[in-house]
C-alpha positions in Angstrom: -0.1 0.1 0.2 2.8 2.4 1.1 4.3 1.6 -2.5 1.2 2.6 -4.5 0.5 5.7 -2.3 4.1 6.8 -3.3 3.2 5.8 -7.0 0.3 7.9 -6.9 2.2 11.0 -5.4 5.2 10.4 -8.4 2.0 10.5 -11.1 -1.5 11.9 -9.4 0.1 14.7 -7.1 2.7 15.8 -9.3 0.3 16.6 -11.8 -2.7 18.3 -10.2 0.1 20.7 -8.7 1.2 21.4 -12.1 -2.4 22.6 -13.2 -3.4 24.1 -9.7 0.0 26.6 -11.0 -1.5 27.4 -14.4 -4.7 27.9 -13.3 -6.9 31.4 -13.7 -10.4 31.8 -12.3 -13.6 31.6 -14.5 -11.5 30.0 -17.1 -12.7 26.0 -17.1 -10.8 23.6 -18.7 -11.5 20.4 -16.7 -12.3 19.0 -14.1 -9.7 20.1 -11.5 -10.1 23.7 -12.8 -14.0 23.3 -12.2 -13.1 21.8 -8.0 -10.6 24.3 -7.8 -13.4 27.5 -8.9 -15.4 25.5 -6.6 -13.0 25.9 -3.1 -12.8 29.3 -4.4 -16.4 30.5 -4.7 -17.0 28.4 -1.2 -14.9 30.2 0.4 -16.4 33.8 -0.4 -19.6 32.9 0.5 -18.6 31.6 3.9 -16.0 32.3 5.1 -15.6 29.1 7.8 -15.5 26.8 4.9 -11.9 27.8 4.7 -9.5 25.0 4.1 -12.1 22.5 4.2 -11.4 22.0 0.4 -7.4 20.9 1.2 -5.2 20.1 -2.2 -5.5 16.5 -0.7 -9.5 16.6 -0.6 -9.4 18.1 -4.4 -7.6 15.1 -5.3 -9.3 12.5 -3.4 -12.5 13.8 -5.6 -10.6 13.3 -8.6 -9.7 10.2 -7.8 -13.1 8.8 -7.0 -14.1 10.8 -9.8 -11.6 8.6 -12.5 -12.2 5.1 -10.3 -15.8 5.1 -10.7 -16.0 5.7 -14.7 -12.4 2.9 -14.8 -12.1 -0.1 -12.0 -16.0 0.0 -11.0 -17.7 0.2 -15.6 -14.6 -2.4 -15.6 -15.8 -4.6 -13.2 -19.5 -4.2 -14.1 -19.0 -5.3 -17.8 -16.9 -8.3 -16.3 -20.0 -9.3 -14.6 -22.6 -8.4 -17.4 -20.6 -10.7 -19.8 -20.7 -13.4 -16.9 -24.7 -12.5 -16.2 -25.4 -12.9 -20.3 -23.4 -16.3 -20.5 -26.0 -17.8 -17.9 -28.3 -16.3 -19.7 -28.6 -16.4 -23.4 -32.1 -15.3 -23.9 -31.6 -11.6 -22.1 -28.9 -11.5 -24.4 -30.7 -11.4 -27.3 -33.2 -9.8 -26.2 -30.9 -7.2 -25.9 -29.4 -7.9 -29.2 -32.8 -7.8 -30.4 -33.5 -4.4 -29.0 -30.3 -2.2 -29.9 -31.0 -3.6 -33.6 -34.5 -2.2 -33.3 -33.1 1.2 -32.1 -30.0 1.7 -34.3 -30.0 -0.5 -37.0 -26.7 0.3 -39.1 -26.4 3.4 -37.3 -23.4 3.7 -34.7 -24.6 3.5 -30.6 -25.5 7.1 -28.9 -27.0 8.2 -25.9 -29.9 10.4 -27.9 -31.8 6.8 -27.6 -30.8 5.6 -24.3 -34.4 6.7 -23.0 -35.7 3.6 -25.7 -33.2 0.7 -24.8 -35.6 -0.4 -21.7 -34.6 -3.7 -21.5 -30.5 -2.8 -21.5 -31.0 -0.2 -18.9 -32.8 -3.1 -16.5 -30.3 -5.6 -17.4 -27.3 -3.3 -16.5 -29.5 -2.1 -13.1 -29.9 -5.4 -12.7 -26.0 -6.2 -12.7 -25.4 -3.9 -10.0 -28.0 -5.0 -7.6 -27.5 -8.3 -7.5 -23.8 -8.4 -8.4 -23.2 -5.5 -6.6 -19.2 -3.8 -7.8 -18.3 -2.5 -4.2 -20.3 -4.3 -1.7 -18.9 -2.7 1.9 -18.0 1.1 1.3 -16.4 3.1 4.4 -17.3 6.5 5.5 -15.8 8.1 8.9 -17.8 10.5 11.0 -17.3 13.8 11.6 -18.7 14.2 14.8 -20.1 12.0 17.5 -23.5 11.3 16.5 -26.4 9.1 17.9 -27.8 6.5 15.1 -30.6 3.7 16.0 -29.6 4.2 19.3 -25.8 3.5 18.7 -23.9 6.0 20.2 -21.3 6.9 17.2 -17.7 9.4 18.3 -16.1 11.6 15.9 -13.5 9.9 13.7 -15.0 6.3 13.5 -14.6 4.5 10.8 -18.7 3.3 9.4 -18.7 0.4 6.7 -22.0 1.1 4.5 -23.3 -3.1 3.7 -24.4 -2.0 0.3 -24.6 -5.8 -0.8 -27.0 -6.0 2.1 -29.5 -3.1 1.2 -29.2 -4.8 -2.5 -30.3 -7.6 -1.1 -33.1 -7.2 1.5 -35.9 -9.6 1.1 -38.4 -7.1 2.9 -37.9 -5.2 -0.3 -36.8 -7.6 -2.8 -38.8 -11.0 -3.8 -36.1 -13.9 -4.6 -33.0 -10.9 -4.3 -30.4 -14.1 -5.0 -32.1 -14.2 -8.8 -31.0 -12.5 -11.8 -34.0 -10.8 -13.1 -34.0 -7.3 -15.0 -37.8 -7.4 -15.0 -37.7 -6.1 -11.3 -37.2 -2.8 -13.2 -39.7 -3.1 -16.0 -43.5 -2.4 -16.1 -45.9 -4.0 -17.4 -45.5 -2.6 -21.0 -42.1 -3.0 -20.8 -40.4 0.2 -20.3 -37.7 0.7 -17.6 -38.8 2.0 -14.6 -36.0 3.2 -13.5 -34.1 3.4 -9.9 -36.0 5.4 -7.0 -36.1 2.2 -4.6 -34.9 3.1 -1.4 -33.0 0.2 -1.3 -31.1 0.5 -3.9 -27.9 2.2 -3.0 -25.3 0.7 -5.4 -23.7 4.2 -5.6 -24.5 4.6 -2.2 -27.2 8.0 -1.5 -26.8 11.4 -0.1 -24.8 14.1 0.1 -22.1 11.4 -0.1 -23.2 9.7 -2.7 -20.3 9.0 -5.5 -19.8 12.0 -7.9 -19.1 9.4 -10.9 -22.4 7.9 -10.8 -23.2 9.9 -14.1 -20.1 9.1 -16.0 -20.3 5.5 -14.7 -23.7 4.6 -15.9 -23.1 6.7 -18.9 -19.8 4.6 -20.0 -21.8 1.4 -18.9 -24.3 1.9 -21.5 -22.2 2.8 -24.0 -19.9 0.0 -23.6 -21.8 -2.8 -23.3 -24.4 -1.5 -26.2 -21.8 -1.8 -28.6 -20.5 -4.6 -27.6 -23.6 -6.5 -27.5 -24.6 -4.9 -31.4 -21.6 -5.9 -32.7 -20.7 -9.9 -31.0 -22.5 -12.1 -29.7 -21.1 -14.0 -26.3 -20.8 -17.8 -25.6 -19.2 -20.4 -23.4 -16.5 -22.6 -24.8 -17.3 -26.2 -25.6 -17.3 -28.4 -22.6 -16.9 -25.3 -20.2 -19.4 -24.5 -17.8 -20.7 -20.8 -17.3 -19.1 -18.7 -14.6 -20.5 -18.9 -11.4 -22.0 -15.5 -10.5 -22.1 -16.2 -6.6 -18.1 -16.6 -6.6 -15.7 -14.3 -6.8 -12.4 -12.1 -5.4 -13.2 -9.3 -3.4 -10.9 -6.4 -3.2 -11.3 -3.2 -4.0 -14.3 -3.7 -5.5 -16.0 -7.6 -5.9 -15.1 -9.1 -9.5 -15.8 -12.2 -11.1 -12.5 -14.9 -10.9 -11.0 -15.6 -14.7 -13.4 -17.5 -17.0 -12.4 -18.1 -20.8 -15.8 -16.7 -23.6 -16.1 -17.0 -27.2 -17.4 -13.3 -29.0 -19.0 -14.0 -32.5 -19.2 -11.5 -34.8 -23.0 -10.6 -35.6 
């Protein structure tokens, strides 16, 4: 871990301070400029916030966005392929929907709202698998939750997996079923349910949620429109309940055949 922190400092920190030197107010070039501008605006509006948005805070915020747009998205795509190897009928429904919506056109966000079954499938992947099953937070002050006293600076682990599999909220929560997020007409109903928080919730919700969902749709739609994923002869489909725990919950290595359609 210490080696990783040193490497990060040589790459991320050096780049951040280089950008900070060339920053000019109200001339936003990218995310870090936007965060630096937000720091200035916040401190001008409320002097008590001075020192809250430190350099480390800004760098950590950019880290979160990049992790959500790379590590978690990649893992979710791996799980999606694993799911489709177990449920080939779902793959065919998605391909039929993409063919109907896009034909020979390139995949774009303009028709994302019309891809109801793909949206429901991706939503169910994030619920059923829960790419980030345990998420740490830290209390900023002494507080009480459900009668339990929690001192300031206590690390609190949010069990997102348990919330996404709460039997009081989900029928057969272990079952993979995109229809949970479709109405009687097959339209995507959204993810407003309280017991669905793959990206967390409230003020501390993952800032990369929108980016991750956009990438996940574009990449999965492009893949499934162009290719058909199959189990190699003699191979069993991946076990959807067996993975590797780390920063994210990833599927164990599996073999797949991608046939161009």
